[in-house]
Each structure stands twice: as structure tokens, then as C-alpha cells.
C-alpha positions as CSV (number, residue, x, y, z in Angstrom):
1,M,-9.3,30.5,20.8
2,G,-9.6,26.7,21.8
3,K,-11.7,26.1,18.7
4,I,-8.8,27.2,16.4
5,V,-5.9,25.4,18.2
6,F,-7.5,22.0,18.8
7,P,-7.8,21.0,15.1
8,D,-4.3,22.0,14.4
9,V,-3.0,19.9,17.2
10,K,-5.1,17.0,15.8
11,K,-3.6,17.7,12.5
12,S,-0.1,17.8,13.8
13,S,-0.6,14.3,15.5
14,K,-1.9,12.8,12.2
15,E,1.0,14.2,10.2
16,R,3.5,12.8,12.7
17,L,1.7,9.3,12.3
18,L,1.7,9.5,8.4
19,W,5.4,10.5,8.3
20,S,6.4,7.7,10.5
21,A,4.4,5.1,8.3
22,L,5.7,6.8,5.1
23,L,9.4,6.5,6.3
24,L,8.8,2.7,7.1
25,T,6.8,1.9,4.0
26,G,9.0,3.9,1.5
27,G,12.2,2.6,2.8
28,F,11.3,-0.9,2.7
29,L,9.8,-0.4,-1.0
30,I,13.3,0.3,-2.3
31,A,14.7,-2.9,-0.4
32,E,11.8,-5.1,-1.8
33,V,12.3,-4.0,-5.4
34,V,16.1,-4.7,-5.1
35,G,15.2,-8.1,-3.3
36,G,12.8,-9.0,-6.1
37,I,15.2,-8.4,-8.8
38,I,18.1,-10.4,-7.0
39,T,15.8,-13.4,-6.1
40,G,13.9,-13.6,-9.4
41,S,10.7,-13.2,-7.5
42,L,7.7,-11.7,-9.5
43,A,5.7,-12.0,-6.3
44,L,8.0,-9.8,-4.4
45,I,8.1,-7.2,-7.1
46,S,4.3,-7.3,-7.4
47,D,4.1,-6.7,-3.7
48,A,6.6,-3.8,-3.9
49,A,4.3,-2.5,-6.7
50,H,1.3,-2.6,-4.3
51,M,3.5,-1.1,-1.6
52,L,4.0,1.8,-4.0
53,T,0.2,2.5,-3.7
54,D,0.6,2.4,0.0
55,V,3.4,5.2,-0.4
56,T,1.2,7.2,-2.7
57,A,-1.8,6.9,-0.2
58,L,0.3,8.1,2.6
59,I,1.7,11.1,0.6
60,I,-1.8,12.1,-0.6
61,A,-3.1,11.9,3.0
62,L,-0.3,14.2,4.1
63,I,-1.0,16.6,1.4
64,A,-4.8,16.5,1.9
65,I,-4.1,17.3,5.7
66,R,-1.9,20.2,4.7
67,I,-4.7,21.7,2.2
68,S,-7.5,21.1,4.6
69,K,-5.9,23.4,7.2
70,R,-6.8,26.4,4.8
71,P,-10.4,27.9,5.4
72,A,-13.4,27.3,3.1
73,D,-13.8,30.3,0.5
74,E,-16.9,31.2,-1.4
75,R,-16.4,28.9,-4.3
76,R,-15.7,25.7,-2.0
77,T,-18.3,25.8,0.6
78,F,-17.1,22.5,2.2
79,G,-13.5,23.8,2.4
80,Y,-10.4,22.0,1.3
81,Y,-11.5,18.9,3.1
82,R,-13.0,17.9,-0.2
83,F,-9.5,17.5,-1.5
84,E,-9.3,14.4,0.7
85,I,-12.2,12.9,-1.4
86,L,-10.5,13.6,-4.7
87,A,-7.3,12.3,-3.4
88,A,-8.9,8.8,-2.3
89,A,-10.6,8.5,-5.7
90,F,-7.0,9.2,-7.4
91,N,-5.6,6.5,-5.3
92,A,-8.3,3.9,-6.1
93,A,-7.7,4.4,-9.8
94,L,-3.9,4.0,-9.3
95,L,-4.7,0.6,-7.7
96,F,-6.5,-0.5,-10.9
97,V,-3.6,0.4,-13.0
98,V,-1.2,-1.5,-10.6
99,A,-3.6,-4.4,-10.9
100,L,-3.5,-4.6,-14.7
101,Y,0.3,-4.4,-14.6
102,I,0.8,-7.3,-12.1
103,L,-1.6,-9.5,-13.9
104,F,0.3,-9.0,-17.4
105,E,3.8,-9.6,-15.8
106,A,2.4,-12.7,-14.0
107,Y,1.1,-14.0,-17.4
108,Q,4.4,-13.8,-19.0
109,R,6.2,-15.7,-16.1
110,L,3.7,-18.4,-16.0
111,K,4.5,-19.4,-19.5
112,Q,8.1,-19.9,-18.7
113,P,8.9,-19.9,-14.8
114,P,12.3,-18.6,-14.1
115,E,14.8,-20.0,-11.2
116,I,14.0,-18.3,-7.8
117,Y,16.2,-17.8,-4.8
118,S,13.5,-18.8,-2.3
119,L,15.5,-18.2,0.8
120,G,16.1,-14.6,0.0
121,M,12.5,-14.3,-1.0
122,L,11.3,-15.6,2.4
123,I,13.6,-13.2,4.4
124,I,12.5,-10.1,2.5
125,A,8.8,-11.0,2.5
126,S,9.1,-11.6,6.2
127,M,10.6,-8.3,6.7
128,G,7.9,-6.6,4.6
129,L,5.2,-8.3,6.9
130,V,6.9,-6.7,9.9
131,V,7.0,-3.4,8.2
132,N,3.3,-3.6,7.4
133,L,2.3,-4.5,10.8
134,A,4.3,-1.6,12.3
135,S,2.6,0.7,9.8
136,M,-0.7,-0.5,10.7
137,S,0.0,0.0,14.2
138,L,1.0,3.6,13.6
139,L,-2.1,4.4,11.7
140,S,-4.8,2.4,13.6
141,S,-5.5,5.1,16.1
142,E,-6.6,7.8,13.6
143,K,-8.1,5.4,10.8
144,D,-11.7,6.0,11.8
145,K,-11.1,9.9,12.1
146,S,-9.8,10.7,8.6
147,L,-10.8,9.4,5.2
148,N,-7.4,9.4,3.8
149,I,-5.9,7.7,6.8
150,K,-8.4,5.1,6.6
151,S,-7.7,4.5,3.0
152,A,-3.9,4.3,3.6
153,Y,-4.6,1.9,6.5
154,L,-6.6,-0.4,4.3
155,E,-4.1,-0.4,1.6
156,V,-1.4,-1.3,4.1
157,W,-3.7,-4.0,5.5
158,S,-4.2,-5.5,2.0
159,D,-0.4,-5.3,1.4
160,M,0.0,-7.3,4.6
161,L,-2.1,-10.1,3.3
162,G,0.0,-10.0,0.2
163,S,3.2,-10.3,2.1
164,L,1.7,-13.5,3.8
165,G,1.0,-14.7,0.4
166,V,4.8,-14.1,-0.6
167,I,5.9,-15.8,2.4
168,A,3.8,-19.0,1.7
169,A,5.0,-19.0,-1.9
170,A,8.7,-18.8,-0.7
171,L,8.1,-21.8,1.5
172,I,6.6,-23.8,-1.2
173,I,9.2,-23.1,-3.5
174,R,11.9,-23.9,-1.1
175,F,10.5,-27.2,0.1
176,W,8.7,-28.4,-3.2
177,G,10.6,-26.7,-5.9
178,W,7.4,-25.3,-7.5
179,S,8.7,-22.1,-9.0
180,W,5.5,-21.5,-10.8
181,V,3.8,-20.6,-7.5
182,D,5.6,-17.4,-7.5
183,S,3.7,-16.3,-10.6
184,A,0.6,-17.7,-9.3
185,V,0.9,-15.7,-6.1
186,A,1.7,-12.5,-8.2
187,V,-1.8,-13.1,-10.0
188,V,-3.5,-13.5,-6.8
189,I,-2.0,-10.2,-5.5
190,G,-2.9,-8.6,-8.9
191,L,-6.6,-9.8,-8.5
192,W,-6.7,-8.7,-5.0
193,V,-5.6,-5.2,-5.9
194,G,-8.4,-5.2,-8.5
195,V,-10.9,-6.3,-5.9
196,A,-9.6,-3.7,-3.5
197,T,-10.0,-0.9,-5.9
198,P,-13.9,-0.7,-5.8
199,F,-13.6,-1.4,-1.9
200,V,-11.4,1.7,-1.3
201,S,-13.6,3.6,-3.8
202,K,-16.7,3.4,-1.7
203,F,-15.0,5.7,0.8
204,T,-14.6,8.4,-1.7
205,V,-18.5,9.0,-2.0
């Protein structure tokens, strides 16, 4: 009897953590997109695009946990836990597509840098950093026990680095007026997402 109940309790605990992180990240994603449009910052929009992959990873992890509760059948001897592997692979592919989009948009902006509201950019990026740190704190206790939670944690971690980059760009634009730095940081975020893709992919094997 204990063998049946124990994993269910663990799954419920994982689901609560994932839902909390999803609400935090998903809520701020909307704010970051709006903020990026208002401030004219491509770096913010790029960071929001990266945050979208965080949201997707969290949703996939929740679905995977739900499905993995079902017992193995004759055709799937390893049970529905295999879905977690397929879900992580899908998420890695999504990261690659996002990287291409970011790089294309950044290239367009580098040719003609727009005016950027650096103070608003700085405030929103700082809020994003707080959200990322909070999500990482929520997921850290389970990241070594579940493939998809680990994948979600790594993506939030990489997005946290992106937030630091946007903060740095906002400070540079505010004090030196180099608006092209916004597009440059967007390129770095795009390249980072591209590098992170194979890094996340290795957990799918």
C-alpha cells in the first residue's frame, strides 16, 4: 500500500512547485512583452521570447507528470515516463526556433537602432531577474529528481542570465546613450539560446 501512495505524494509535491513557478513566470511574461513594446527594447522582447520557452517547459513538465502516473502497458514497457524524454526533446527544438527568430530581429534593429526608454527597460528587467530567482528557488529542490523539472530549471537559469544582460544594456543606454547595445544584447541572448539547445538536448537521451 505504501508503495502505491508514496510516488503519488511526490508527484503532487512536484506539481505544486511547477504550478507556482508557472504562475510566476507566465504572469511576468505578459508584463515583459508589454514592457518591451512600450520601451522599444528588443532585448526585453527577446528575453520574453526566451521566457516563453520557460513557460512551455513548465507546462510540458506538468503534462509529463500527469501522464507518467499511468501504469505501463504491453506496448510501452517503460511506462509513460518515456513521455518526459519526448517532451524534453520537443522543448529543445522550440529553443532552437526561438534563437533563430531573435537573431533575425536583432539583425534588423542593428541596421537602424530605435530610441529606447532605458529607465523602464531597467525596471522591467530587474523585476524579471527577481521572478527568475524565485522560480529557480521553487524548482531547485526537485531538479535532480525529474528530467523535465531539471530541464525547466536550466531554462529559467539561462533566462536569469539573459535578465542580467538586459539590465546591463539598460544601464549602458541610460548613462552612455548607446542604443545599439540593446540589439547587441538581443543577439547574445539569441546565441545563448542556440548554445543552450544542445545543452538541454543531452538530458533527453
